[in-house]
N, C-alpha and C positions, 0 to 999 in steps of 0.2 A: 731301476735295475737293482736286483737283490744283491747283497754282499755275498762273496764267496765264503763258505764255511768249511773249515778243515778240522779234522779230528786227530787225536793223538792219545798217548797213554804211557804208562810206566812199563818197566821191564817185566814184571810178573803178570800184568794184565788186570790186576784188581782195580786200577784207576784208569778211567777214560775221561776225556774232556773234548770240548768243541771250542774253537776260536773263530770269531766272525771278522771278516774284512782283512785289510792289509795292515801291517804294523806301521807305527809312527816312524820308527827307525830300528835298524838291526845292527848289532856290533858283534865282531869276533874279538873277544878279549883274551889277551895273552899274559895277563898279570899273574904273579906268583900265587896270589890267593885263589884265583880261578883254577890254576894248575893243581893246587893242593886240594881244593874242594871237589874237583872232578876226577883227580887222578889221571889227568890227561894233559895235553899241551895247551889247551885253550877251551873256551866255551863260546857258543853262539847264542846270543839272547835277542829275541824280537820283542820290542816294547809296544804294548797295547794299553788302551784304556781298560781297566780291570773289569768293567761291565760287559766287555766283549768275550770274556772267558766264562764258560759254563762247565761245571763239573757234572759229568754224566753218571759216573759210578765211582765208588771208592771214597777214601778220605785223605785229606792233606794234613800232614803234621808240620809244625813250624819250628824253625831253628834260627837263631840269630848268629850270624858270622860276619867277619870283617870284609870290606871291599878292598880292591887294589889301592884305592886312595886313602884307606884307613878307617873310613866310617862304617857303621854297622848296616847290614841289610838283613831282611827276613827271608830266609830260604824256605820254600814250601816243597815238601817231599811226599811221595806216596807213603802212607802210614804203615803199609805192609812190607814193601821191599826197600824203601828208602830212596828210590829214584828221584833226583831233583827235577821238578817240573817247572816251577817258576819262582821268581823272587820279587820282593818289593823293596825299593830303594828310597831313602829320604831324598828330597824333602816331600815327595808326593805320597808317601805312605802307601796305603793300599789302593790309591786311585790309579796308579800306573803299575802294570805287571810286566815283568821281564820273563817271557816264555822261553824255556830251553828248546831251541829249534830241533835238537836231536830227538826229542820225544814226539814229534809230529809223525804221523803215518807217512807223510811225504816231506822229509826233512830238507829237500832241495827247494821247497816253496819260497823260502825267505833268505836270499843271499845277503851277505852283510853290506851295509852302506859304508862301513869303515872297519879297519883293523886297528885296535887300540892296545896300548901298553906293549907295543912291539919292542920296546927297549928291554923287556923282561922275557921275550920269547925264547924258547929253546933254540940253541945255536944252529941246529940242523933243520929247523922248520923253515920252509920256503914260503914267502908271502905271495899271495895271488896278485897277478898283474891286473891293473884296471880298477882295483879297489883301493881307495885312499888309505894310507897307513900313517899312524901317529905314534910318536914316542910314548906318550901317555894318553891323554884324552883330547877332545876337540870341542869347539863351540858348535852346537847343533845348527844355529842359524847360518853358519858359514857353509854348511854342507847340504842341508835339507831344503826341499822346495817349500814355498810359503804355506801351502795347505797343510803340510805336516807340522810346521811350526804353530799354526793356528790350533791344531788339536792339542798340542802341549800347553798353549796359553789357556785354552778352555779348561784343562785339568787344574791349572794353577788358580783360576778364578773360582773353582769349586763347582 
């Protein structure tokens, strides 16, 4: 059976991409850094093996910014309008991509597996029932099914 492919793009339309398959995991992050970087209450990131992402048109510009836990990550934005499309977080470098779910043509495709950094959420934001919420972060192996953990392990092996 062929993997589902979904497409998305930036706000101005100059950048288009395709993502293959289902994410390894998806987070809705409420940390202050994500709030600052997006100008919103949170960001939803779907994590994929980077080779599942195909740039169809446009160019990505890179910017290094801090994460909620303090480490750096590389944010990739449309070179024309600056829409944040994906990020790369250490220690996986560019092997693991965090796709901004809001840039998908169908942003409802990847609901979060977890809500993270809820200790920093805006006080008037209501959390979704049925989605595990964590004050900061969580251990992936405690939440994800074994097949998704294996995908992460394969990335670590190189």
